[in-house]
N, C-alpha and C positions, 0 to 999 in steps of 0.2 A: 609730311608736306606742310608748308606754311600757308595759312589762309590770309589773303590780302583783300581788303574791302574799304571802299570809299575814302581813300587817302587823297587829299587835294592840295596839301602844302607842296609848293613848287620844288623846294629842295627834296622832298621825300620822292616826288615823281622823278626828278633827275636821278636820284639814287636807285630807283627801281630800274630805270633804262640802264644805267651803268652796270647794275647788278646782273642784268640779262645780256651784258656785252653789247648793248646797242648804243650807237652814238646819240648824244643829247642834241636834238634839233628842235626848233620852234615848232614845226608841224607835229612831231612826235609828242612834245609836251602838251600841246593844245588838244590833240586827239585823246591822249591819255587822261588829261584833265576832264574832258568832256564825258568820257566813259565813266570815270569816277563820280562825276556830278549827276549823271543821269543813268542809273542802273537800267539795263535792258533797253538801251537806246538803239534805234535803227540808224542806218547810215545817214539818212537826211537830217536827223537830230544832231549827230556827230559833226556833220559837215556845217550845219548852221552854227553851232557852238564854236567850231574851229574858226570859221570865218569871222565871227564876232571877236575872237581873240586876235587873229592874225591880219584881218582885213580881207585878204584874198588867199584862196587855196583851191586847187582844183579837185573835182570829185576823184580823179584818178590818184591824186596825192593821198587823199583821205583813205581810199581803198587800200593803197600800198601800205600806209602806216598801220591801218587795222590788221592787215595780213601779217606785217612784221611783228606787231604786238601779240597777236594770237600765236604765231609760230614760236615766240620767245616765252610764251606762258604768262604773259603780264595781263592778258585780256582773254576772256572765253567768248566764243561765238556760239550762239544757240539759235536754232530755227525750228520752232514748233510747227507741225504739219499745217500747211496752208498759210503760214505767216512769213513775213520778211525776216531776214537774218537780223538778230539783235546782238549787242555786245554788252559784257559786264566785266567789272574789275573783280568781282568775287571769284577767286580761282583757287584750286587746290584742296577743296573740301568735299567734292562730290555731292553737292547739294542739288536739289531738284527745283521744279518750277510748277506753279499753278496758273492757268491761263483762262481768262474770261472769255467765254464764247460770244458775249455780246459786244463788249468794247475792245477786246484784245489785250486788256491790262495783264501784265506778267508780274508775278511776285515770287520771291525766293521761298522754298520749303526746305527745311533741314532734311537731312537724310532720313528716309523712311525706315522704320523699325517695326518689328512685330511680324504677324502672319499675313496681313494684307495691306499693300500689295506685296506679293513674294518677290524678293529680290535675289533669291538664290535659285538659279535655273535647275530644273529637273535633270538636265544633262548639259554639261558645259563643253561637251565634244572635244575635251582635251585642252581647251583654251585656259590660259592663266588669266583669270578675270581680275580687272583693277578698277573698274567703274561701272556703275549702273546709272542709266539715265531714265528718269521717270518724268512724265509731263501729266500733271492732273488737269482735267478740264472741267469747267463749271461756270457759274455765274457769280460775279463779284457782288458785294453788298450794294454798291450804287446802281447796278443794272437791275438787281432783284427788287430794289426799292421802286425803280422807275416802272418795272412790270407790274408791281402791286398797285400802283396808282392809276393804271389804265383801265 
């Protein structure tokens, strides 16, 4: 699988849409560019960026485009427990995430290796496994520094 990450050139975005058999439209380009520019963006961020590019676009149109891009594999939707859905353009590499309990910041973590955390289940119950999703929770450096100064 090919890993795609942070491409923002308009022609490259057009090629991504065409490669996924999606029509190239201004809303799709604006939403895809917003997700590339803002990894782990929530829908409000994507909507704000799309509106900055297009002038006007409805919430529903952005949701519809995000769904189409996710279904086509151009965007990945993640939703850590207790958080709003986020979207990222880094797809196809089974990476994981670390989430700050303080501010909610999300950062990519390359696929875990080694003994802990164990990514091979004790019993796969006959499933053919193709992905493991791990979310690490902790405190980011900025929140830790703030806590230390209190």
